[in-house]
C-alpha positions, 0 to 999 in steps of 0.5 A: 962717888963724892959724898955731899956734906950738907950743913945741919947746924946753923948759927944764925946771929946776931952780929956782935952777939958771940957767934964767933966764940960759940962756933969755936966751942961747938967745933971742939966736938969731934963730930961737928965740923966747920966749913972753910970759912966761919961765915959763908952767908950763902942763904943771905948774900951768895945764893947766886953762887949755887949749891955746888959752891956752897957744898964746896965749903964742906968738901974733904971733911969726914962723911956722915957727921955734922957740918956747921954754917955760922952766918950772922946775916941769916938773923940780922937780915930776917925782916921777913921769913925768906931766909929761915924758909930757905934754910928749912927747905934746904935741910928740914932737919936743921938745928938753929942757934941764935946768940942774943946779947943785951941790945945796948951792949950790942949796939955800942959794940956794932958801932965800934966795929963799924968805926975800927974794923970797917973804918967807915969814913962817916964815923971818923970823928964821931963817938959812940954817944954822939952816934947813938944819940942821933935822931931816930927819925933821921935814921929812918929817913936814911938821908946820910951815911951816918943815919943809914948805919944808925938804922942798921945798928938799931935794927940789929938790936931789935930781935923780936920780929926776926926771932918770931919768924925762926920760931914759927918755922923751926919750932923747937929746932930753934934755940936761943943762947944768951951771951951772958949765960955763955960767959957766966956758965960756959960748961953748962951752956955748951952742954945744952947747945950740944944736946940741941944739935944732936950730939953727946955733950963734951966738956973742955977747959977751953970753954972756961977761958975768957976770950971775949967780953960782953959786959958794962965797958960797952955801956960805959961809952954812952951817957946816962941820957943816951942809955935811958933813950936806948932803954926806952927804944929797945926794952919792950922789944927785948922783953917780948923777945925773951918771953918768946924764946924762953930766956931770962929777961935781964936789963 
């Protein structure tokens, strides 16, 4: 009889927050295994494929260990408690980790991803500053492609309400790791992450290798005026988020 490997570790987001590097670091542990794809998005996008399809992503792995699903849409699409409720119902012992990132840095990085990776035509001749200085009223109306993408970018950098749903459902099983902490002190941060998911912590030289950047180069792509505008928009939400999840508020 084939054993079903059921994921019990969920890295839920946010997009451009550092989920890729955390996924890679956690996978260094001999008892933690990734699925065939890093991002499966079952509970947000592909539930219609069925549980057999989902469990198939983890076939052939050692039985009785820990299995990891890292899908940023699980957080970014949580404007209601539907997705966290589904994950909790699927595995009441699940441990959840969210990667947070300075909201302005994340927004600029998201724009660059849309432009360079997704190659969105509406953004071809638009700079980060031009995009992020567009009217938020137009973004809410969503009457053009650029404004719809701006709506997504702004929403993905507002963490509080989404984190509140996860905190209410998972309690202490929901952990937030700040992207800056993972960069500054990866060994200590990974010790906390391993303990959270229920395995003995390990150390690895790989945790200290600089493989990504989260710092001021993103913010340098926008003007002081746009930065001030985004600060007024994001800062109250981010302050409340940090208080809710117990991470240091740094702006």
